[in-house]
N, C-alpha and C positions, 0 to 999 in steps of 0.2 A: 524713740529713745530705745537703748536697748533694755533686755528683760532685768539685769541685776542691777541698771543704773550706768549713767555714762561714767569714764572714769572720773574722776579727781585727782587732783597731785597735793602734797604735803611740803611743805619747806620745812627740812629738816637740815640743820642748820646750815651751812653751804648748797646741802643737794635739796634736789626737785625728785621727789619719788613718787612717780605717779600710780594708782590704784584701779584697776582694771574691775568693771563690776562688783563696785563696791558693796551694793544692796545683795549679793549673793548670798544664802545664808549657810555657813556653817554649825548652827547647831539649834538644828530644829527643834528640839526639846524646850528650848527656851527663846527661840526665832532671835539668835547673835548673828549678826552679818561678818564680812569682810572688813567691812569698815571699822566694826565695833572691835575687833583683834586688832586690827593696824592701830587703833587710837589707842587701847590699852599700850601697846608696848609701846609706845609716843610715853604715854607717863608713867611708865615704870622705867625708861632707857636706861636715866644714871646710877640707880644701884646694880641694874641687870647689865650695866658696861663697867661697875667693877669688880662684878661675879663674873664675867666670861671675857672680855678685852683682854684682847693679845693672843689668846683662846683658840688653836683652831676646832672646830665645831662643826658638828655634824646636825644638818639640819633634819627635822622628822616632820616630814611634809603631809597634807592631806587635802590632796588640791581637789575635792571635791566636796569637802568638808566632813565630818566627824563620822559621819555614815558609811565613808568611802571605804575604798582602798586607801593604805598610805604606805608609806616608805619612805628609809632612810637615805639623804642624800650626802654621802661623801664625799662628793666631788664638787667644786664648784661647777653649778648648772651652767650652760650653753646660753648665753644672751648676758651675761651679768653687767656691769657697771664698771667704766675701766677706773673705778676710782674705789671698786672694793678690791680688799688688803686679801692676801690669801697665806696661809702657811705649808708645808712641801712636809707629809707625814709618813713614816713609815708602819707599815700596815707587820704583824708577828708573821705573816708568810715571806717577808722583804719587799712585795710591793708598795710603792710611794703611792700617793694623792697628793694633788694639791686641794683645800679645804677653806671655806669660809674664815676668816680670823677677823670679828670685829674690832673696829678700832673707833668705832661712833654712831652715834645712835640710829641713822639714817640704814644702817645694815637692817636693824629690827625692822622699819617698815617693808624694806625690799623684799624681805624674806618671808613676812605677812603674807605679801600680796602674794607670794609664790605659793601661798597656802603651809606655810611650815606653822605651827603649834608650837610644838617643843623646840627647844634647844637642847643641846646634847656636847658639853664642852671637854674635850679632853684636860687630865689636871695638869695642866704644862702649858708652858706660855713661848712665846714664838722664839726670844732669844736662848731657851735650853729645853729642846721637844725631846729630851731623854730621860729630863728627874722631873718626878712631879712635885708642887709646891702644894698640892692640898692632899687630906687624906681623907676617902671617903668610905662611909661605912654604910650602906645600905640596909635595913632594918624592915625585913620582908615578912609579912605576916602568911599565913597558909590560908586557903578559900573559908576555910571556917575559924579561922580567929578573926580579929578586927583591929583598927586603932586603937584601940586602947592596949592591945595584947600589945603594940606595935612598941607605942610611948612607954610602956613599961618594962621592955627591953631597951629600948634607946636610955632611960633612966639608968639603970647596968650599963651600959655603955658608957652615960657619962662619968659614971664613978669609975671603970677601970683607965677609961682615958686620963682622971687625975690622979692615979696611982702611978701614969707613967709618965705624968709629970705635962698632961696637954692639956691642951683647954676645947672642947667640942662645941659648935654652934648645929642647935637642930633646925630641921625645917621638914614641911608636909611633903612628901612627893607628889602628892595631887590626888592619891587613892587612898588605899588604906595602911602605906607605909611611912617611915620616917627615917628620913635621911640625915646625919652627923657626916659635918665638915671642919677640918681642923687644917690650919695652915701650917706648913712643915717647909725646911728649911730645903733647898733643890740641893741636896746634896746624896742622893740615895735615884739608883735606877727602878723600874718597875717592877723587875725581879724583887728588890729588896723591900719596897712599899708594900704590894700585896703579901711577902713574909709578916709586916708588920700588921698589915688587917689581917692576918688568918691569925698571929698571936692574942690580937685584941681579942677575936672569935671564940678563943677557946677558954681565953679568960672568963670573958663572959658567962659562955656554958658550963664550964665550971660553978662557976656561983648561982645561977640558976638555971639546973640541967634537966627540970621539967618545963621551963617555958621555952632557952635558946638554942642553938645548935648551928654548928658549921657544916654539917653532913650535907656534900653535894646532891646525891641521891635522894629523889623526893620517900622513896618506899622507907627511908630510913627515921626522916625525920619526926615522926610519931604528931603532927600537928603543930610541932613547936614552932615559931619565929625563925626564921632563917637568916643568919649573918652574912651576905654573900659577898665574899671576898673577892668572888673572880671580877667583881666590879672594877675593883683596884689591876687589874692585867690590863698590859698596853689594847689600845681598840675597841676599850670598854669604856661607857661612860654612863651616868647618870643623868636624868632631865635638869638642868639650871637653876636654881631658885631665881623666882620670877616666871617661869614658862609655863605655858597654855599646857595642859594637859588634855589628849585625845578622850573626855569623859561625856557623857550627855551632858552633862551640868556647866561645863566649860569652865573644869575645876584649875585651879593654878596648885603648884609647889612652890610655898609661902615661907621665907625665908620668921623663924620666930624665937622666942625667948623660952629656956626652960620653963620660968614661971608660966606661961601664957602655952607652953605643949599640953600641959597636964589640964586646960579648962577649954579645949577649942573642938570644934567641930571639923575636920578638913572640908567637906563639901560648904562652910560659912565662907571658904578663899575663892572668887573666880572671877571671871574676865570683868563683870559688875564690881562688885566690891573691893577688889584689893587696892589700886588706886586711891580708894578713900581710904582704905588699912593705914597705907602709904605714906598721906599725908597725915596723919594720927599719927601712926608711930616713930615714922622713920624708916632707914635702913638697918634692920636690927642686927645685922650681920657686920656693919661696916666695922666696927672695934676688931672683928675677926686677922684683918690687914697689919692692926697694931704690933701681931709680935708673932712670927716664925718658930715653931718649935722643932727638938731633933726627934729620933726615932731609935735612940738610942736604946732604951728600958724597952721598949715595944722588940727590938729585936736580938734583945739578951734572952727575952720571955721566947722569942722562937727558937732561939738555941737551945733553951733550958729542953723547950719541946723535943726539939730534934732527938733531943740524946736520952731524953727518960721515957721518952714515943718509941723509941726505933726509928726515927723517921717524922719530921711535922710537915712534909709539904703536901698538898692536898690535888686533886683533879684541876684541872685546867678546861675551860669550854672545848667542845667534841669538834670546833673547826680551827685548833691549834697544832702546831706540830710539835710532837713526843717531846717535853721538857725535859730538863735534868734533873734527875729525883724524884720522877713523878711519878705517883703507885698506878699501879693498871686502871686505864679510863674506862672501866666494868659495870656497871650495876652490879651491885653484892649479891641478890637473888641468878643475878645470872650466872655471875662465876662459881658459886657453888653448884648450877647444876652442871655447867662445864664441868668441875671437878667428880661430879659424883659416879 
């Protein structure tokens, strides 16, 4: 017998998925194996497919388990089965890539066999790759803050969204953060969607300035929770609902209701517990697909800020080309020293 067990096969719909070394330990702290990760993804395949089906998806792979090196696979790996479907994405640089586009549950078992923990879907679907249908707000606490701080800020995100006529759905990030998702009509491009998130973040910052910030530079955040507006930029993604995260506990980014969010510990959601949670509660984000919202009010807020602040645009990530209207991409302390 092989060290990590003989290969096993899973029948997933019409597909047979072969899993090599099923007893290979992926999470040593808890003894969780590759087999358990594969079977976890089969258990949550239906709601995961609802969440990321038809979306170009980056695979975050840990081929040696959580204690090894990881990498993002933005192109379809060599040797992929011929039934795997793809979508061609365009990066900010103009280069393109054929990325995995999940269309059936077998994709998740196949990806888990390659050491995929998280699925990072684009906020677009294959029929229209330039117009997002999902607004994503990443509520990211600093190291000295925690989940409770993220929950408090997410509650204000909820209120601001409601004032803009939108309904948000929260989930744990799998770490200390919270993600809030909104289904939107695919009528706006990536730049407009990012502007909408910037406007929302600024509104939250106004309401709780001691708790939340949209400051891109860490030196300006002052220990506040960061609303990471650049996760709305093209080729920026967050781990999907139901994704296993690269934490020692094998935590999962778990969809919740607002009532549940206030009472949970994010460490309670992991590979071993989430299938039972799903069986008890169902897909708590399924109602998100019942109505798609518009960004008109958020974009009006952005235009107001652009006028009142003398420019509302904020810096892009460092690997982006210079974008129209963008302020200098240099941290303020260095800019001041250069001017001295």
